[in-house]
Residue, then its C-alpha position, 0 to 999 in steps of 0.5 A: x189207727x187213724x190216718x192223719x192225713x186222711x181226706x174227706x172225699x166227695x164223690x157226685x156220680x148220678x147215674x150208677x149203671x147203664x140203662x138199656x132202652x131208657x130202662x133202669x133195672x134197680x140191682x139189690x146192691x150197687x157193690x159191683x157198679x164202676x163208682x163204688x169200686x173206684x170210691x173204695x180205691x180212696x178207702x183203702x188209702x185211708x180216705x173218707x168217702x161219700x157217694x151222691x147219686x140218683x135215687x133212681x139207681x137206689x138198690x132194692x137191698x140195704x147195702x149195710x156192708x158198704x164201706x162209704x155213705x150213699x146219699x140219694x137225690x130224686x130227679x127233677x122233671x124226669x120226663x124231660x131231664x131223663x135220670x138215665x142221660x141227664x139228671x137233675x138231682x132235686x136238692x143237690x144245690x141246697x146240699x152242697x151249699x150245707x156240706x161241700x165246705x166238709x170235704x177236702x176234694x169233690x169229684x164229679x162225673x162228667x162235664x155234661x151232666x147238671x150235677x156237675x154244673x151245680x158243683x161248678x157254680x157251689x163248690x169250683x175251688x174243691x172240685x175235679x171233673x172226671x171226663x169219660x165222654x170222648x165224642x158228642x152224645x148223639x141225642x137230638x142230632x148232638x146239639x144239646x151236647x154241642x150247646x153245652x160244651x160250647x157254652x156252658x163248659x166254658x162259662x161255668x167250668x172254665x176254672x175247674x180242673x178236668x181229669x180225662x179217663x182216657x186219651x180220646x176224652x182228653x183230646x175231646x174235652x181240650x177243645x172245650x177247657x183250658x184246664x184239662x189234666x195231662x194225668x189220665x185216670x181210668x175207672x180202676x179194677x179190684x186188685x183183691x179179686x181180680x189178678x193174673x195167674x199163669x195157667x190158661x184154658x183153651x178159652x176166650x171170654x165175653x163179658x158183656x150185657x146181652x143186648x144188640x149194641x154189644x153186638x155179641x152176634x158177630x163174636x159168636x159167628x167169628x168164633x164160630x169160624x176159628x172152632x171150624x178150623x183143623x186143631x182149634x176145634x176143642x176151643x171154648x167161648x165163656x159168655x158171662x151176662x144177661x139180657x134180652x138177646x140171651x135166647x136169640x144168641x143161644x139159638x145162633x150158637x145151635x144154628x152154627x153147629x157150636x152149641x157145645x163149644x159156647x157155654x152161657x153162663x149168666x150173670x156173675x158178680x166180679x167175685x165169680x167171674x174173676x177165676x175164668x176171666x183170668x184164666x182166658x186167653x182173651x177178652x172179645x169186644x165188638x161193640x157198637x157204642x161204647x165207651x171207656x169199657x170197665x170190663x177192658x181194665x178188669x180183663x187187663x189187671x187179671x192178665x187177660x189180653x183184649x181182642x177189640x174194635x177201635x170203638x172203645x176208648x181205650x182201643x189206642x192203649x191196647x194197641x200201643x202197649x201190646x196188650x192184645x189186638x184193637x182193629x176194626x172187623x177183627x176175625x178168627x185170624x186175629x184169635x189165632x194170632x192171640x193163641x200164638x203171642x198169648x204169652x208175650x201179651x199176657x206179661x204186658x197185661x200183667x205189668x200194665x194191670x198194676x197201674x189199672x187197680x183202684x188204688x193206683x187210679x185213686x193215687x193218681x186222682x189225688x196227684x192231680 
C-alpha cells in the first residue's frame, strides 16, 4: 500500500567515498557508502529517493538491488575542480532546471561544494544543505574555503536552511549563515544490521582504512602496553579494513611481540563487521584528520563504547553522553577504564544509539 504522505526526495552528494592521495578506488557497489545508508532511512519511512553523484565514483558493478535511483554526472575541468575535493558536475544545472520541481525536498551535501551552489541558485525554496565541515579545508592555506564561506555562502546561500551534522559543524557554519538549524542530524546507521548485544569478548576493535592519517600504528602501540601488563595478556585487537599500510602494520605487531593478540581481517562489509563490532569492548580511534566518522555512530548503535582523540567532530558528544572516552593522547590506562566501566558505557550507547539510526536521522531531517 502506498504511503499517502510519501515525499519525493533528491539527495545531491557528488563525493561518495574518501579518496586517499586523490586516487578514487571505484567499488563494485555503493550500497555500503554513507549516503546510501542515509537514503535508505527515508525509504524505510515510505518516501522515494533519487541520488545525484559524480560519475568518477560510479561502481564497477550494476547495483541492480539499490532501492533508489542514482544519476551520475561527469566532472567538468577535473584537473582544476578535482572530483575528490570540489567536483563541478557537468549538466547538473540543466538537470535541476528540468527536474527540481518534481521533488518535495532537496538535500545537498556541504556548503563548500559547487553542486550546492548550483542547487542554491536553481531551487533554493526546496533546498536544505547538510553540513559536515567544522573547519576550513587546508587546501592552498585555507584560502579557497575562506573566500567561499565569506563571499559565496552569504551572497548565494543566505536564505537556504543549513542542517549541521555535529555541534562543531553548527558553530562553524553559523559564522557565515543566519539560517542554521539547531537540530543536528548525524549520518545515521543501519539498525537492521547494527544493533547491540549483552555478550562481549575480551577484544577491542579498529574499523578503518589502513592509511597514514588514521594512525592505526599509534593504536597498536597503546594496545601493546595494555597486553604487556599482567591480567590483560589475553586481550585481542581486531583490525578491520585495508590500505597501503597493511603490511607495515603487520610488521609492527611482530616487532612488538603481539602478533598473536592482533588479528587483521581485511575489508568487511557492514553485514560482516556487525558481529565483531557489537561484541567488542570499544572502538579505538586516534585519527589525525577526520570529521564526522560514520564508524563512531555505527559503534554506538551497536552498543559499543568509543575511545577516541578529539579530532572527530563527535568527540564532545561522546564525552558529554558517557559513550566512552574522548581525549587526546589516550593510553592503555583508558583501555583499562573501559574494561572496568564497560557496563555503564554500554548501556549509555544502547540508549543513545536509538537516535543514531538512519530512520531516526531521516525523521529529524524531515522535521527541519
